[in-house]
Phi, psi and omega in degrees: 000134180287134178294144180296147176290168179300316180299319179294321180295317180294317178299321179293320178298315179292323180294329183266002186287115180290343181266358184307320181299338182288342180303322181289352179274000181241147177271086183260129181291146177296146175077013182236134169254110190265108182243039180226024178293346174280355177245315172215114181293154178291165184278118172292139181300326183288344185291317182300316179296320181294313181293321178298323178294320177297318180291308188285320185263302186290315178278310186296318183258314183288331182052217187293343178298336185291345173301328177260307189292328178257006178056040173303322184295333180268359185300317180301321178284321182296311181289325175300321178295325176291316178298326179305325180292336179275342186242009177071043181233169174277151186299329182272010178256358185229138177219145175271128182193140166055206178252169177302317182299314180296318179295323174302312181302313181301315185283326176299310180297316180300318181293318180293322179290336177280347181234060190296337182275352182256149192243349193246133165257123183255130175216193180240148174296141181084007172298163180303132190306319184298330177298314180289321179298321180291328173297313179301318180296318179295319181294321176296321182293318184279332181070193181081199186255021175293155182209160174264130177240133179248132180225133175304150188299330179288345179250001191299310184301322181290341183268357175279119186233182178291350178261001180278120177273318188214135170254122182243116183221151171269124187300313174245122184294134187293334178267309194266342187071010174298145189234126178282152168278099187300316182295320181295311182296316182297316179297319179296319178295314181298326179298335178260005178083012181267158173261162182229134176240120182257131171267117185256018188300325179258015181245314188296129183084357182241323181226153177297141180227140179222078184297315181295318180296328179276356182063034179298148178270307184221157174203155172227165175191157181261164184255357190255000178269250185292342178280349174059041182273356179101159183301128181071021180303150178301155178263184176222161173222152180236134171230122180303141184307325184293345180259358189301324181265001183261331187240158181216141179292142175283349181253098185272064178285168189292334179285345175267001180285147179297330181223073188301332182258015169279337177055046176269161184284329185266143180282133174238119186296136180289169180274146173056220184292340181300335182294345179264004168285163182222276182264181180299131182292142177280097193300315181297318180292322178292324177296318178296317178298317181300323178298316178295320179294317179302320179298318181293330181290348176278349192247129173294127183295334178297322177291321179299312181294319181298317179290322178302315180295322179291320177298316180297317181298318179295316180302310182296319179299313183290321178296318180301327182272309190276340182247013180297135177089002182249017174082017179268130183232128177296137175243130177101196188297146174283169179303135179095339180277154176303138184202168169274197188252045168214161179234135183236145178226142178264139175208138182304331179246041186303320181296311182295321178298317180295322178296322177294322176297312181299320179297337180258012174088010176252105190257110167239205173214175185238138175232120184303147007268343190206023188255126170264126187242133183235114179280141182243097183259103189298336184289336181227358177269142175254157176296327177296329177296320180296314180298318180294320180296318180293325176300316179295317178300314181298320180294319178298316180292319182295318184270353185057038178298337180296346180287349180304137185305324183294340180272355181269347185275120181286126174279166180295324179245126184253000000 
């Protein structure tokens, strides 16, 4: 029997895809292959209707009454409870609030204050910059002789000591898609008496997560990547129930008060996860995020991960064949290894190549100094999209179209 051709194999993969119907649930522009959902998720069609309803009915008609009648005041806990189902947590352990950076700061300080005799925050070099910047900010705020220590991931476990207060890691690396074994790292930290804070920004909505099963202490994540919550969508934070009475946010905003509408002068820390709220929730943004989260709750995460791995394997296979000899180098896990839901390649002219791709309707992104990053969003990407994108990449490399002057100019956002 003759082996199926590549085109036949790709057609068969798309025909058998259980997630294929979800593509129609997104407003995708014609002529675009969108490979940047790991940076900004595409717009779910249901989101516009939901946000318009909040504006026209709840805000326009309900006015301030909607804080009660539409439960605006409960939105951070309600949406947090939905996200909890995606990350393997209890509903009262997750709340939507602020940005990822602000939530990192709150939890870093809370963890360090809960471990006053320990001096070290341990992370890895090349972690997402805001994670490291927030550690530096927390250490400046707290003062004393605490310090940040960076250890390569292959040496990380050996660097957890009796002086480690907090291990801060990104579960899926933003550049390489390398994925930590959450349960292993958390258990090793706990064995030394340290706490662990996981950044789930490139994990939530892309890979299965079980925070409670892994005995995670804290976690943060953003809403605008795989959750499709919109640009600048609110973030979320998780605090394990066993820590609720042990830790306190350093930002005592009125929404974290035990009695926010008592309007007393002195701060009284709120109960449970509510103590990590701060300012007034951005209702329109939370409504958009909730719409994206609701869409994800319709999808079995096992199917999402299985398709993500298949998309990545096809991408790597085709690049290895069609782009061979043009200076493209795979970055991160090989096919079959645990990974997140993006694929990255190194090229000396990666920025210019990516600009040429974007000009031709294949949208990925660039991460300095030389990485082209392609997000694989299983809910709306087809296997045929991957093949077409690699064809465009190969043509750009073969013709050196990336040399055009307009592709050499660095934009503000890469």
